[in-house]
C-alpha positions as a Markdown table, in Angstrom:
| # | Residue | x | y | z |
|---|---|---|---|---|
| 1 | Met | 0.0 | 0.0 | 0.0 |
| 2 | Asn | 1.4 | 3.4 | -0.9 |
| 3 | Val | 0.9 | 6.1 | 1.7 |
| 4 | Pro | 2.0 | 9.6 | 0.9 |
| 5 | Ile | 4.7 | 10.7 | 3.2 |
| 6 | Lys | 3.0 | 14.1 | 3.8 |
| 7 | Ala | 0.0 | 12.2 | 5.3 |
| 8 | Leu | 2.1 | 10.7 | 8.1 |
| 9 | Pro | 2.6 | 12.4 | 11.4 |
| 10 | Leu | 5.9 | 14.1 | 11.8 |
| 11 | Ser | 6.9 | 11.8 | 14.7 |
| 12 | Val | 6.4 | 8.7 | 12.4 |
| 13 | Val | 8.3 | 10.4 | 9.6 |
| 14 | Ala | 11.2 | 11.1 | 12.0 |
| 15 | Ala | 11.3 | 7.5 | 13.2 |
| 16 | Leu | 11.3 | 6.2 | 9.6 |
| 17 | Val | 14.1 | 8.5 | 8.8 |
| 18 | Leu | 16.2 | 7.3 | 11.8 |
| 19 | Leu | 15.4 | 3.7 | 11.0 |
| 20 | Ala | 16.5 | 4.3 | 7.4 |
| 21 | Cys | 19.7 | 5.7 | 8.7 |
| 22 | Gly | 20.2 | 2.7 | 11.1 |
| 23 | Lys | 19.9 | 4.9 | 14.2 |
| 24 | Glu | 17.6 | 4.6 | 17.3 |
| 25 | Ala | 15.6 | 7.4 | 18.8 |
| 26 | Pro | 17.4 | 9.2 | 21.7 |
| 27 | Pro | 16.0 | 8.6 | 25.2 |
| 28 | Pro | 13.9 | 11.3 | 26.6 |
| 29 | Pro | 15.7 | 13.9 | 28.7 |
| 30 | Pro | 15.8 | 13.3 | 32.5 |
| 31 | Pro | 13.2 | 15.3 | 34.5 |
| 32 | Ala | 14.4 | 18.6 | 35.7 |
| 33 | Val | 15.7 | 18.4 | 39.4 |
| 34 | Ala | 15.0 | 21.4 | 41.6 |
| 35 | Pro | 18.1 | 23.0 | 43.0 |
| 36 | Ala | 19.0 | 22.1 | 46.6 |
| 37 | Pro | 17.8 | 24.8 | 49.1 |
| 38 | Pro | 20.6 | 27.0 | 50.4 |
| 39 | Pro | 22.0 | 26.0 | 53.8 |
| 40 | Pro | 20.6 | 28.0 | 56.8 |
| 41 | Glu | 22.4 | 31.1 | 57.7 |
| 42 | Val | 24.6 | 30.6 | 60.8 |
| 43 | Ile | 24.0 | 33.2 | 63.6 |
| 44 | Lys | 26.6 | 33.2 | 66.4 |
| 45 | Ile | 25.5 | 34.0 | 70.0 |
| 46 | Gly | 28.1 | 34.2 | 72.7 |
| 47 | His | 28.0 | 33.1 | 76.4 |
| 48 | Val | 30.7 | 33.9 | 78.9 |
| 49 | Gly | 31.1 | 32.8 | 82.5 |
| 50 | Pro | 33.6 | 31.1 | 84.8 |
| 51 | Leu | 34.1 | 27.5 | 83.7 |
| 52 | Thr | 37.1 | 26.9 | 85.8 |
| 53 | Gly | 37.9 | 27.8 | 89.5 |
| 54 | Gly | 35.8 | 27.8 | 92.6 |
| 55 | Ile | 32.5 | 28.9 | 91.0 |
| 56 | Ala | 32.8 | 26.9 | 87.8 |
| 57 | His | 29.6 | 25.0 | 88.8 |
| 58 | Leu | 27.6 | 28.3 | 88.6 |
| 59 | Gly | 29.3 | 29.3 | 85.3 |
| 60 | Lys | 28.4 | 25.9 | 83.8 |
| 61 | Asp | 24.9 | 26.2 | 85.0 |
| 62 | Asn | 24.6 | 29.5 | 83.3 |
| 63 | Glu | 26.1 | 28.1 | 80.1 |
| 64 | Asn | 23.7 | 25.2 | 80.2 |
| 65 | Gly | 20.7 | 27.5 | 80.3 |
| 66 | Ala | 22.0 | 29.4 | 77.2 |
| 67 | Arg | 22.8 | 26.2 | 75.4 |
| 68 | Leu | 19.4 | 24.7 | 76.0 |
| 69 | Ala | 17.7 | 27.8 | 74.5 |
| 70 | Val | 19.9 | 27.6 | 71.3 |
| 71 | Glu | 19.3 | 23.8 | 70.9 |
| 72 | Glu | 15.5 | 24.2 | 71.3 |
| 73 | Ala | 15.4 | 27.1 | 68.8 |
| 74 | Asn | 17.3 | 25.0 | 66.2 |
| 75 | Ala | 15.1 | 22.0 | 66.8 |
| 76 | Lys | 12.0 | 24.1 | 66.1 |
| 77 | Gly | 13.5 | 25.8 | 63.1 |
| 78 | Val | 13.6 | 29.6 | 63.0 |
| 79 | Glu | 13.3 | 32.0 | 60.1 |
| 80 | Ile | 14.5 | 35.6 | 60.3 |
| 81 | Gly | 13.6 | 37.9 | 57.5 |
| 82 | Gly | 12.2 | 35.0 | 55.5 |
| 83 | Lys | 15.5 | 33.1 | 55.7 |
| 84 | Lys | 16.1 | 29.9 | 57.6 |
| 85 | Val | 18.8 | 30.3 | 60.3 |
| 86 | Lys | 20.8 | 28.1 | 62.6 |
| 87 | Phe | 22.1 | 29.4 | 65.9 |
| 88 | Glu | 25.6 | 28.6 | 67.2 |
| 89 | Leu | 26.6 | 29.1 | 70.8 |
| 90 | Leu | 30.2 | 30.3 | 71.3 |
| 91 | Ala | 31.0 | 29.6 | 75.0 |
| 92 | Glu | 34.1 | 31.1 | 76.7 |
| 93 | Asp | 35.6 | 30.8 | 80.1 |
| 94 | Asp | 36.4 | 34.2 | 81.8 |
| 95 | Gln | 37.5 | 32.5 | 85.1 |
| 96 | Gly | 35.6 | 35.1 | 87.0 |
| 97 | Asp | 38.6 | 37.4 | 86.3 |
| 98 | Pro | 38.0 | 40.9 | 84.8 |
| 99 | Lys | 41.2 | 40.8 | 82.8 |
| 100 | Val | 40.4 | 37.4 | 81.3 |
| 101 | Gly | 36.8 | 38.6 | 80.8 |
| 102 | Thr | 37.8 | 41.5 | 78.6 |
| 103 | Thr | 40.1 | 39.3 | 76.6 |
| 104 | Val | 37.5 | 36.7 | 75.8 |
| 105 | Ala | 34.9 | 39.5 | 75.2 |
| 106 | Gln | 37.2 | 40.9 | 72.5 |
| 107 | Lys | 37.6 | 37.4 | 71.1 |
| 108 | Leu | 33.9 | 37.0 | 70.7 |
| 109 | Val | 33.5 | 40.4 | 69.1 |
| 110 | Asp | 36.2 | 39.4 | 66.6 |
| 111 | Ala | 34.3 | 36.1 | 66.0 |
| 112 | Lys | 31.3 | 38.2 | 64.8 |
| 113 | Ile | 28.8 | 37.2 | 67.4 |
| 114 | Val | 25.6 | 39.2 | 67.1 |
| 115 | Gly | 24.7 | 39.0 | 70.8 |
| 116 | Ile | 26.1 | 38.0 | 74.2 |
| 117 | Val | 24.6 | 36.4 | 77.2 |
| 118 | Gly | 26.9 | 36.9 | 80.2 |
| 119 | His | 29.0 | 37.5 | 82.1 |
| 120 | Leu | 28.2 | 35.9 | 85.4 |
| 121 | Asn | 30.1 | 38.2 | 87.8 |
| 122 | Ser | 29.4 | 41.9 | 88.0 |
| 123 | Gly | 33.1 | 42.6 | 88.4 |
| 124 | Val | 33.7 | 41.0 | 85.0 |
| 125 | Ser | 30.5 | 42.2 | 83.3 |
| 126 | Ile | 31.1 | 45.8 | 84.0 |
| 127 | Pro | 34.5 | 46.1 | 82.2 |
| 128 | Ala | 33.5 | 43.7 | 79.4 |
| 129 | Ser | 30.3 | 45.7 | 78.7 |
| 130 | Ala | 32.4 | 48.6 | 77.5 |
| 131 | Leu | 33.8 | 46.4 | 74.7 |
| 132 | Tyr | 30.3 | 45.3 | 73.6 |
| 133 | Glu | 29.1 | 48.9 | 73.7 |
| 134 | Gln | 32.0 | 49.9 | 71.4 |
| 135 | Ala | 31.2 | 47.1 | 69.0 |
| 136 | Gly | 27.4 | 47.7 | 69.2 |
| 137 | Ile | 26.7 | 44.2 | 70.3 |
| 138 | Pro | 23.7 | 43.7 | 72.7 |
| 139 | Met | 24.7 | 42.1 | 76.0 |
| 140 | Ile | 22.2 | 40.5 | 78.5 |
| 141 | Ser | 23.5 | 39.3 | 81.9 |
| 142 | Gly | 21.5 | 36.6 | 83.7 |
| 143 | Ser | 23.3 | 37.1 | 87.0 |
| 144 | Ser | 25.2 | 40.3 | 87.4 |
| 145 | Thr | 23.4 | 42.5 | 90.0 |
| 146 | Asn | 25.7 | 45.4 | 90.7 |
| 147 | Pro | 23.8 | 48.6 | 89.8 |
| 148 | Lys | 26.8 | 50.1 | 88.0 |
| 149 | Leu | 26.3 | 47.7 | 85.1 |
| 150 | Thr | 23.3 | 49.5 | 83.8 |
| 151 | Glu | 24.2 | 52.9 | 85.2 |
| 152 | Gln | 26.9 | 53.5 | 82.6 |
| 153 | Gly | 24.5 | 54.8 | 80.0 |
| 154 | Phe | 25.2 | 52.0 | 77.5 |
| 155 | Lys | 22.5 | 51.3 | 75.0 |
| 156 | Val | 23.4 | 47.7 | 74.5 |
| 157 | Thr | 23.5 | 46.5 | 78.1 |
| 158 | Phe | 20.6 | 44.6 | 79.7 |
| 159 | Arg | 20.0 | 42.3 | 82.6 |
| 160 | Val | 17.2 | 39.8 | 83.4 |
| 161 | Val | 17.7 | 39.8 | 87.1 |
| 162 | Gly | 17.3 | 42.4 | 89.8 |
| 163 | Arg | 19.9 | 44.8 | 91.3 |
| 164 | Asp | 21.8 | 44.9 | 94.5 |
| 165 | Asp | 20.0 | 48.0 | 95.6 |
| 166 | Gln | 16.9 | 45.9 | 95.5 |
| 167 | Gln | 18.4 | 42.7 | 96.8 |
| 168 | Gly | 20.4 | 44.2 | 99.7 |
| 169 | Pro | 17.3 | 46.0 | 101.3 |
| 170 | Ala | 15.3 | 42.8 | 100.8 |
| 171 | Val | 17.6 | 40.6 | 102.8 |
| 172 | Ala | 18.4 | 43.3 | 105.3 |
| 173 | Asn | 14.7 | 43.9 | 106.0 |
| 174 | Tyr | 14.1 | 40.2 | 106.5 |
| 175 | Leu | 16.8 | 40.2 | 109.1 |
| 176 | Leu | 15.3 | 43.2 | 110.8 |
| 177 | Ala | 11.9 | 41.5 | 110.9 |
| 178 | Glu | 13.0 | 38.0 | 111.9 |
| 179 | Ile | 16.3 | 38.4 | 113.8 |
| 180 | Lys | 15.8 | 41.9 | 115.2 |
| 181 | Pro | 19.6 | 42.5 | 115.6 |
| 182 | Lys | 20.9 | 45.4 | 117.7 |
| 183 | Thr | 24.5 | 44.9 | 116.4 |
| 184 | Ala | 25.5 | 43.4 | 113.1 |
| 185 | Ala | 28.7 | 42.5 | 111.3 |
| 186 | Val | 29.2 | 42.8 | 107.6 |
| 187 | Ile | 32.0 | 41.0 | 105.6 |
| 188 | Asp | 32.7 | 41.2 | 101.9 |
| 189 | Asp | 35.1 | 39.6 | 99.4 |
| 190 | Ala | 36.3 | 42.9 | 97.9 |
| 191 | Thr | 34.7 | 42.2 | 94.5 |
| 192 | Ala | 32.3 | 44.6 | 92.8 |
| 193 | Tyr | 29.5 | 42.2 | 93.6 |
| 194 | Gly | 30.4 | 41.4 | 97.2 |
| 195 | Glu | 31.2 | 44.9 | 98.2 |
| 196 | Gly | 28.3 | 46.5 | 96.4 |
| 197 | Leu | 25.7 | 44.1 | 97.9 |
| 198 | Ser | 27.3 | 44.4 | 101.4 |
| 199 | Asn | 27.0 | 48.2 | 101.1 |
| 200 | Glu | 23.3 | 48.0 | 100.4 |
| 201 | Val | 22.7 | 45.7 | 103.4 |
| 202 | Glu | 24.8 | 47.9 | 105.7 |
| 203 | Asn | 23.0 | 51.0 | 104.7 |
| 204 | Thr | 19.6 | 49.5 | 105.3 |
| 205 | Leu | 20.6 | 48.1 | 108.7 |
| 206 | Lys | 22.0 | 51.5 | 109.7 |
| 207 | Ala | 18.9 | 53.3 | 108.6 |
| 208 | Ala | 16.9 | 51.1 | 110.9 |
| 209 | Gly | 19.1 | 52.0 | 113.9 |
| 210 | Val | 21.2 | 48.8 | 114.0 |
| 211 | Lys | 24.9 | 49.3 | 115.1 |
| 212 | Val | 27.0 | 47.9 | 112.2 |
| 213 | Leu | 30.6 | 47.0 | 113.2 |
| 214 | Pro | 33.5 | 48.2 | 111.0 |
| 215 | Arg | 33.6 | 46.3 | 107.7 |
| 216 | Glu | 35.7 | 43.2 | 107.5 |
| 217 | Lys | 37.1 | 42.0 | 104.2 |
| 218 | Gly | 38.6 | 39.0 | 102.5 |
| 219 | Thr | 39.0 | 38.2 | 98.8 |
| 220 | Asp | 37.2 | 35.9 | 96.3 |
| 221 | Lys | 39.8 | 33.3 | 97.1 |
| 222 | Thr | 40.1 | 33.5 | 100.9 |
| 223 | Ala | 40.0 | 30.1 | 102.5 |
| 224 | Asp | 41.2 | 30.9 | 106.0 |
| 225 | Trp | 38.8 | 33.3 | 107.8 |
| 226 | Lys | 40.0 | 32.7 | 111.4 |
| 227 | Ala | 41.7 | 36.1 | 111.9 |
| 228 | Val | 38.6 | 38.0 | 110.8 |
| 229 | Leu | 36.2 | 35.7 | 112.8 |
| 230 | Thr | 38.3 | 35.8 | 115.9 |
| 231 | Lys | 38.1 | 39.6 | 115.8 |
| 232 | Leu | 34.3 | 39.5 | 115.4 |
| 233 | Lys | 33.8 | 36.9 | 118.1 |
| 234 | Gly | 34.9 | 39.3 | 120.7 |
| 235 | Lys | 32.4 | 41.9 | 119.6 |
| 236 | Lys | 29.4 | 39.5 | 119.8 |
| 237 | Pro | 27.3 | 40.6 | 116.8 |
| 238 | Asp | 23.6 | 39.5 | 116.8 |
| 239 | Ala | 23.8 | 38.8 | 113.0 |
| 240 | Val | 26.4 | 38.5 | 110.3 |
| 241 | Phe | 26.1 | 39.2 | 106.6 |
| 242 | Tyr | 28.6 | 38.1 | 104.0 |
| 243 | Gly | 28.8 | 39.4 | 100.5 |
| 244 | Gly | 30.6 | 36.9 | 98.3 |
| 245 | Met | 30.3 | 33.5 | 96.5 |
| 246 | Asp | 29.6 | 30.1 | 98.0 |
| 247 | Ala | 33.3 | 29.0 | 97.4 |
| 248 | Thr | 34.4 | 31.4 | 100.1 |
| 249 | Gly | 31.1 | 31.7 | 102.1 |
| 250 | Gly | 31.1 | 28.0 | 102.9 |
| 251 | Pro | 34.5 | 28.0 | 104.6 |
| 252 | Leu | 33.6 | 31.3 | 106.4 |
| 253 | Leu | 30.4 | 29.8 | 108.0 |
| 254 | Lys | 32.1 | 26.5 | 108.9 |
| 255 | Gln | 35.0 | 28.2 | 110.6 |
| 256 | Ala | 32.7 | 30.6 | 112.4 |
| 257 | Arg | 30.8 | 27.7 | 114.0 |
| 258 | Glu | 34.1 | 26.0 | 114.9 |
| 259 | Leu | 35.1 | 29.1 | 116.8 |
| 260 | Gly | 31.8 | 29.1 | 118.7 |
| 261 | Ile | 30.2 | 32.1 | 116.9 |
| 262 | Lys | 26.4 | 31.3 | 117.2 |
| 263 | Ala | 25.0 | 34.4 | 115.5 |
| 264 | Pro | 22.8 | 33.9 | 112.4 |
| 265 | Phe | 24.6 | 34.2 | 109.1 |
| 266 | Ser | 23.1 | 35.6 | 106.0 |
| 267 | Phe | 24.3 | 35.8 | 102.4 |
| 268 | Gly | 23.5 | 37.1 | 99.0 |
| 269 | Asp | 22.7 | 35.1 | 95.9 |
| 270 | Gly | 26.3 | 34.2 | 95.2 |
| 271 | Ala | 26.3 | 31.9 | 98.2 |
| 272 | Cys | 22.6 | 31.0 | 98.1 |
| 273 | Thr | 23.2 | 27.5 | 96.7 |
| 274 | Asp | 23.1 | 23.8 | 97.9 |
| 275 | Lys | 26.9 | 23.8 | 97.6 |
| 276 | Met | 27.0 | 25.7 | 100.9 |
| 277 | Ala | 26.0 | 22.4 | 102.6 |
| 278 | Glu | 28.9 | 20.6 | 101.0 |
| 279 | Leu | 31.4 | 23.4 | 101.9 |
| 280 | Ala | 30.1 | 24.2 | 105.4 |
| 281 | Gly | 28.7 | 20.8 | 106.5 |
| 282 | Ala | 26.1 | 20.9 | 109.3 |
| 283 | Ala | 27.0 | 24.5 | 110.0 |
| 284 | Ala | 25.0 | 25.4 | 106.9 |
| 285 | Asn | 21.7 | 24.5 | 108.4 |
| 286 | Gly | 19.6 | 27.5 | 109.2 |
| 287 | Leu | 21.6 | 30.0 | 107.2 |
| 288 | Leu | 19.6 | 32.8 | 105.4 |
| 289 | Cys | 20.3 | 34.0 | 101.9 |
| 290 | Ser | 18.7 | 35.9 | 99.1 |
| 291 | Gln | 18.4 | 35.7 | 95.3 |
| 292 | Ala | 17.6 | 38.5 | 92.9 |
| 293 | Gly | 14.6 | 36.8 | 91.3 |
| 294 | Val | 12.4 | 33.8 | 91.9 |
| 295 | Pro | 13.9 | 30.5 | 92.7 |
| 296 | Val | 14.4 | 27.7 | 90.3 |
| 297 | Glu | 11.3 | 25.9 | 91.8 |
| 298 | Ala | 9.1 | 28.8 | 90.7 |
| 299 | Thr | 10.3 | 28.9 | 87.1 |
| 300 | Ser | 8.4 | 27.1 | 84.3 |
| 301 | Lys | 8.1 | 23.4 | 84.5 |
| 302 | Lys | 8.8 | 23.1 | 80.7 |
| 303 | Phe | 12.2 | 24.7 | 81.3 |
| 304 | Arg | 13.0 | 22.6 | 84.3 |
| 305 | Asp | 12.0 | 19.4 | 82.5 |
| 306 | Gly | 14.0 | 20.3 | 79.4 |
| 307 | Tyr | 17.1 | 21.2 | 81.4 |
| 308 | Lys | 16.9 | 17.9 | 83.3 |
| 309 | Ala | 16.4 | 15.9 | 80.1 |
| 310 | Gln | 19.3 | 17.5 | 78.4 |
| 311 | Phe | 21.9 | 17.7 | 81.1 |
| 312 | Lys | 20.8 | 14.9 | 83.5 |
| 313 | Ile | 20.9 | 17.3 | 86.5 |
| 314 | Asp | 18.7 | 20.0 | 87.9 |
| 315 | Pro | 19.4 | 23.7 | 87.3 |
| 316 | Ile | 21.3 | 25.3 | 90.2 |
| 317 | Leu | 20.6 | 29.1 | 90.2 |
| 318 | Tyr | 20.6 | 31.4 | 87.2 |
| 319 | Ala | 20.2 | 29.0 | 84.3 |
| 320 | Pro | 16.6 | 30.1 | 83.8 |
| 321 | Phe | 17.8 | 33.6 | 83.3 |
| 322 | Thr | 20.5 | 32.8 | 80.7 |
| 323 | Phe | 17.9 | 30.6 | 79.0 |
| 324 | Asp | 15.6 | 33.6 | 78.9 |
| 325 | Gly | 18.4 | 35.9 | 77.8 |
| 326 | Val | 19.1 | 33.9 | 74.7 |
| 327 | Asn | 15.4 | 33.6 | 73.8 |
| 328 | Ile | 15.0 | 37.3 | 74.1 |
| 329 | Leu | 17.8 | 37.9 | 71.7 |
| 330 | Ile | 16.2 | 35.5 | 69.2 |
| 331 | Glu | 12.8 | 37.0 | 69.7 |
| 332 | Ala | 14.1 | 40.5 | 69.0 |
| 333 | Met | 15.8 | 39.3 | 65.8 |
| 334 | Lys | 12.6 | 37.7 | 64.6 |
| 335 | Lys | 10.6 | 40.8 | 65.3 |
| 336 | Ala | 13.2 | 43.0 | 63.5 |
| 337 | Gly | 13.5 | 40.5 | 60.6 |
| 338 | Ser | 17.3 | 40.8 | 61.0 |
| 339 | Ser | 20.2 | 39.5 | 63.1 |
| 340 | Glu | 22.2 | 42.7 | 62.6 |
| 341 | Pro | 22.6 | 44.2 | 66.1 |
| 342 | Ala | 21.8 | 47.7 | 65.0 |
| 343 | Lys | 18.5 | 46.6 | 63.5 |
| 344 | Tyr | 17.2 | 44.3 | 66.2 |
| 345 | Leu | 18.4 | 46.4 | 69.2 |
| 346 | Pro | 15.3 | 48.7 | 69.1 |
| 347 | Glu | 13.1 | 45.6 | 69.3 |
| 348 | Leu | 15.2 | 44.2 | 72.2 |
| 349 | Ala | 14.8 | 47.4 | 74.2 |
| 350 | Lys | 11.0 | 47.3 | 74.0 |
| 351 | Ile | 10.5 | 43.5 | 74.3 |
| 352 | Ser | 7.8 | 42.0 | 76.3 |
| 353 | His | 8.6 | 38.3 | 76.8 |
| 354 | Glu | 7.0 | 35.5 | 78.8 |
| 355 | Gly | 10.0 | 33.5 | 79.8 |
| 356 | Ala | 11.0 | 30.6 | 82.1 |
| 357 | Ser | 11.5 | 33.2 | 84.8 |
| 358 | Gly | 8.3 | 35.1 | 84.2 |
| 359 | Lys | 7.4 | 38.3 | 82.2 |
| 360 | Ile | 10.4 | 40.3 | 81.2 |
| 361 | Glu | 10.4 | 43.9 | 80.1 |
| 362 | Phe | 13.2 | 46.4 | 80.4 |
| 363 | Asp | 13.3 | 50.0 | 81.7 |
| 364 | Ala | 15.2 | 52.8 | 80.0 |
| 365 | Lys | 18.5 | 51.7 | 81.6 |
| 366 | Gly | 18.2 | 48.1 | 80.6 |
| 367 | Asp | 17.1 | 46.8 | 84.0 |
| 368 | Arg | 14.3 | 44.2 | 84.4 |
| 369 | Lys | 11.2 | 45.9 | 85.5 |
| 370 | Asp | 9.7 | 45.0 | 88.9 |
| 371 | Ala | 12.2 | 42.1 | 89.5 |
| 372 | Glu | 11.4 | 39.8 | 92.4 |
| 373 | Met | 13.7 | 38.9 | 95.3 |
| 374 | Thr | 13.6 | 35.6 | 97.2 |
| 375 | Ile | 14.6 | 34.8 | 100.8 |
| 376 | Phe | 15.9 | 31.3 | 101.5 |
| 377 | Thr | 17.0 | 29.1 | 104.4 |
| 378 | Met | 19.1 | 25.9 | 104.4 |
| 379 | Thr | 17.2 | 22.9 | 105.6 |
| 380 | Gly | 18.5 | 19.3 | 105.4 |
| 381 | Gly | 21.3 | 20.3 | 103.0 |
| 382 | Lys | 18.9 | 22.0 | 100.6 |
| 383 | Ile | 18.3 | 25.7 | 100.0 |
| 384 | Thr | 14.6 | 26.2 | 100.6 |
| 385 | Pro | 12.6 | 29.3 | 99.7 |
| 386 | Leu | 10.8 | 31.2 | 102.5 |
| 387 | Ala | 9.4 | 34.3 | 101.0 |
| 388 | Ile | 9.2 | 36.4 | 97.8 |
| 389 | Val | 9.7 | 40.2 | 97.9 |
| 390 | Lys | 8.1 | 42.1 | 95.1 |
| 391 | Ser | 7.3 | 45.8 | 94.8 |
| 392 | Gly | 8.3 | 46.2 | 98.5 |
| 393 | Lys | 5.9 | 43.5 | 99.7 |
| 394 | Thr | 6.9 | 40.2 | 101.3 |
| 395 | Val | 4.8 | 37.1 | 100.6 |
| 396 | Lys | 5.3 | 33.6 | 101.9 |
| 397 | Phe | 6.7 | 31.4 | 99.2 |
| 398 | Glu | 3.8 | 28.9 | 99.5 |
| 399 | Asp | 1.3 | 31.8 | 99.1 |
| 400 | Phe | 3.2 | 33.1 | 96.1 |
| 401 | Ile | 3.1 | 29.6 | 94.4 |
| 402 | Lys | -0.6 | 29.3 | 95.2 |
| 403 | Ala | -1.4 | 32.7 | 93.6 |
| 404 | Ala | 0.6 | 31.8 | 90.5 |
| 405 | Ala | -1.3 | 28.5 | 90.1 |
| 406 | Glu | -4.6 | 30.3 | 90.5 |
| 407 | Ala | -3.6 | 32.9 | 87.9 |
| 408 | Ala | -2.6 | 30.1 | 85.5 |
| 409 | Ala | -6.0 | 28.4 | 86.0 |
| 410 | Ala | -7.9 | 31.7 | 85.4 |
| 411 | Ala | -5.9 | 32.6 | 82.3 |
| 412 | Pro | -7.9 | 33.0 | 79.1 |
| 413 | Ala | -7.7 | 30.2 | 76.5 |
| 414 | Val | -5.2 | 30.8 | 73.7 |
| 415 | Pro | -6.1 | 29.2 | 70.3 |
| 416 | Thr | -3.4 | 27.4 | 68.4 |
| 417 | Pro | -3.4 | 26.7 | 64.7 |
| 418 | Ala | -3.5 | 22.9 | 65.0 |
| 419 | Ala | -5.5 | 22.3 | 68.1 |
| 420 | Pro | -8.4 | 23.6 | 70.2 |
| 421 | Ala | -7.7 | 26.5 | 72.4 |
| 422 | Ala | -5.8 | 25.7 | 75.6 |
| 423 | Ala | -5.1 | 27.6 | 78.8 |
| 424 | Ala | -2.1 | 29.7 | 78.3 |
| 425 | Pro | 0.7 | 28.8 | 80.7 |
| 426 | Val | 1.7 | 31.5 | 83.1 |
| 427 | Ala | 5.5 | 31.6 | 83.7 |
| 428 | Ala | 6.9 | 32.2 | 87.1 |
| 429 | Pro | 8.7 | 35.5 | 87.9 |
| 430 | Ala | 12.3 | 35.9 | 87.2 |
| 431 | Ala | 15.1 | 35.1 | 89.5 |
| 432 | Glu | 18.2 | 37.2 | 89.8 |
| 433 | Val | 21.8 | 36.3 | 89.3 |
| 434 | Lys | 24.2 | 38.0 | 91.3 |
| 435 | Lys | 27.9 | 38.6 | 91.3 |
């Protein structure tokens, strides 16, 4: 049968031509493959605290809080300005030393961090803050309580704990109400933290008519306090306050009891830890101490459970605050749509964040608004909260917890995209880190 070539489809014609030439039709081209998505942008956040030395346990606790926040953010997946990002925590050891602190601060600035959570000690945070100010990098301390930190007029400096001029009067007023001393002794470790807090306690006691003995001093490394204590024993104070860390406060208390000094001892947040029982032994029972913020027990359960699951231990003191510090930096970046410090700093300054330690907002100086203080005692080797001081009012700890639970139960339902509305959790108030 003769079929005109022009009547055949072009595809058949092409095939016939190829067959005639002894060639096979080429395979169809492979399907187009979409290009791989770009890797997430890496955003570096710094953390600094003492990871060696007598208070390394507190520095590591602070670092753990910051690390948990970074790991949780990365697990969720975060976009900033429409781009996927991955956060990296750069952790440094400042040894609790101002000179080392400024060195590692400059190291982090050179590493192009976009924000810093730290330092732990006020005496280190204050000089380091000048470097962050010069570089324009926001700094949030989760434990430095010396007022000078935020009185320098720096725009990048913040803290998520209270100040010594809040904490000092709180512990002093508790002593006045419960111990009613006529004569008191005050000792400090000659650091910005210890001396500053002790000054606030002394001023409050004097204003109430208490005779305060001449100040005694040690250092942040003093192990033998016998000379100081022997002098005090002869003056028979009704109460003793020590401004310093647990590494030196524990030996101080132990040696005082060995010398027969029976006066109640009180401490600031630096020595308000369970480690006092290890360092002072049975002498630690009954001590009084304060923290600038709510205790770990009053922070969010989600945070405490996450910390325990990740690190196999319970948080010690200020980890909830460094956790909040990192999350506040991230939240400000998200709101600004940028991780550039100059662009997200305005959002950071006006942030309102419900964190593990409660609602966090900053005043014009960078201090946390209306920060709580907590008074503790040592019972059975454990620091136990007695009362919360907020807005000048003292509330028993059990009443504080009860009120927080009632507020949570009464909170309005908050709808979520994937599930029916649920009661919004109410985070506990923030605790303060001192040093």
